C-alpha positions in Angstrom: 128.5 129.0 106.9 129.4 125.2 107.4 132.6 124.2 109.3 134.3 123.2 105.7 133.3 126.5 103.9 134.9 128.4 106.8 138.2 126.1 106.4 138.2 127.5 102.9 137.2 130.8 103.2 140.2 131.5 105.2 142.3 130.3 102.7 140.3 132.4 99.8 139.5 135.1 101.7 141.8 138.8 101.2 143.3 137.9 98.0 145.5 135.1 100.3 145.0 132.8 97.0 147.4 134.7 94.9 145.7 137.6 94.8 142.9 136.3 93.5 139.6 138.1 94.7 137.1 135.8 96.2 133.8 136.8 97.8 131.6 134.3 99.9 127.7 133.3 99.4 127.6 135.4 95.9 124.3 135.8 94.1 124.7 134.7 90.8 121.0 135.2 88.8 118.9 132.5 91.0 121.1 131.2 92.9 123.6 131.7 95.7 126.9 130.7 95.0 129.6 129.5 98.1 132.6 131.1 96.7 133.0 133.4 93.4 136.2 134.5 91.8 135.4 137.7 88.9 138.3 138.2 87.3 138.3 134.0 86.7 134.3 133.7 86.1 134.9 130.7 88.5 132.7 129.5 91.1 133.6 127.0 94.2 130.8 125.1 95.3 131.1 122.8 98.5 129.3 120.1 99.1 128.2 118.1 101.9 126.4 115.2 102.5 122.8 116.6 101.7 123.7 117.2 98.3 123.8 113.4 97.6 119.8 114.2 98.0 119.8 116.4 95.7 121.9 115.7 92.5 119.5 116.6 90.0 119.3 120.5 91.6 123.0 120.5 91.5 123.4 119.2 88.2 120.2 122.0 86.9 122.3 124.4 88.7 125.6 124.5 87.8 124.4 123.9 83.8 122.8 127.3 84.3 126.0 128.9 85.8 128.0 127.4 83.1 125.4 129.1 80.4 126.4 132.3 81.9 129.7 131.4 81.5 130.9 130.5 84.4 133.2 127.9 85.1 132.3 125.6 88.1 134.1 123.8 90.4 132.9 121.3 92.9 134.3 119.6 96.1 133.4 117.2 98.9 133.7 118.5 102.3 135.8 115.3 102.6 138.2 117.1 100.4 138.5 120.1 102.1 139.5 118.4 105.4 141.7 115.8 104.0 143.1 117.1 101.3 143.1 121.2 101.3 146.4 121.6 99.3 145.3 119.5 96.3 141.9 121.9 97.0 143.7 124.7 96.4 146.0 123.8 93.7 142.9 123.3 91.5 141.6 126.5 92.2 144.7 128.4 91.4 144.7 126.6 88.3 141.6 127.3 87.4 142.1 130.9 87.9 145.4 131.0 86.1 143.8 129.1 82.8 141.1 131.8 83.0 143.8 134.8 82.3 
């Protein structure tokens, strides 16, 4: 895991986000997503600098995940390090809205 993934995982693991269970490095179809919450059909992806070079791939991946009924949230590593509470709030709201 990247440093940003480790930081976010510490907040998501062991049902720490209001009881929502997340898995990391979850295989979905032909993709491996950073984090997945089955209860909310929610994928959380963290984008580092490399993602600036693979925008088309990321868009294709997001379209496919959404086509199978999943909601995809993307955050930059910078957001995780600088605005962690906001990131967690957006994730929590998406989980809550899915119920």
